N, C-alpha and C positions, 0 to 999 in steps of 0.2 A: 788659098794656102800657098805657102812658099814651095819652091820646086823641090827642096830637100825633104819636106814633109810628104810630098806626093811620092818621092822615090822611096822613103822609108816605108810608107804604107804599101807600096807596090812589092817591095822586098818581103815584108811581113805576110802580105797576101799570098805570095808564092811559097813561102816557108810553111804556112799554115792554111792550106786550101779548104777552109770550111766557112760557113756562114756565122755571122755574129759580131764581126768587126772587133771593137776593143775587148769585149768580154772573152773572145777566143784568146787574144794575145795575153790578157791578164791571167786567165785560167792556166795557160801553159807556164807562165812565169811565176805566179804566186799561189796558185791553187784556186779551187772552186769558191771558197767562202770569200776571199778577197775580191775576186772578179765579180761575184754577185753583189756584194755591199758596194763596191765602187760604182758599178753601173746603176744600181738601184738608187743610191743617193744622188748620182749625177742626174737621173731622170726626175727624181722627186724634188730636189732643190733648184737645179737650173731650169728644169722644165717648168716648175711652178712659178719661179720668178719671171721667166719669159712670158708665160700666160697672164700673169698679173700685169705686166707692162702692156701687153696687147690690150687687155680689157680696159685698163686706164686710158690708153691712147684712143681706143674706140669711144669711150665715154666723152673725152675732150672734144673729138671731132663731131660726135652726136649733138652735143649742146651748142655747137656753132650754128646749128640750123635755127635755134630759137633765141639765142642771145647775140647782141652786137659784139663787135671786136673787143671793146674795152670792158664789157661786162662778164662776170663770171657766175656761173650757177652756184647755188648753195652746195656746200661739201657733202651733205647728206644725199642730195640728188645725184651728184657724181658717183658716189659709192653705190647707190641703188641701181643705177644703170649697170654697173659692173656685176652686181649680184644677179640681176635679171638675166643678163647674157650668160653668166656662169651656169645659172639654173636651167636655162634653155638648152645649153650645150649638154649638160649632164642628162637631162630628160631625153633629149634626142638620142644620145648614145646608148642609154639604158633601154629605152622603150622601142626605139625604131632603128635597129641596126642596119636594115636594108636601105633606109633613107640616108643614113650616115654614109654608107659606102657610095651611094649615088652623088652625094654632095662632095665627097672626096675626089671621085672621078671627074666631076665638073670642074672643081677648082684646079685639079691637076692639069686637065685639058686647057683651062684658061691660062695657066701659068706657062705651059708649053707654047701656046699661041702667042702670048705676050713676049716670050723670049725670042721666038723665031721672027717676029715682026721687026 
């Protein structure tokens, strides 16, 4: 982020000292309904697109194990891997929340180690 964005967020954070980031600022400025809809749609649309891109990228790298550089897997196989990964994530989140928290902790620790090295 640019220096002015950090400064604005710092000023807003001191003016409204509560948790919630953008939802807090939008609630103060426009009311509860606008803040909820804004953050909900942001998570739904932007978060969904981000995850779709991650799944498709994973699928591309996954198939590089089995195919040569100039070969491409069939379109159906590409999408099938995305659906399997999505289903695995949904099942893990829904059925095994304690495992999910452990995975999050391990991934966070790995990111911190990678950043510090």
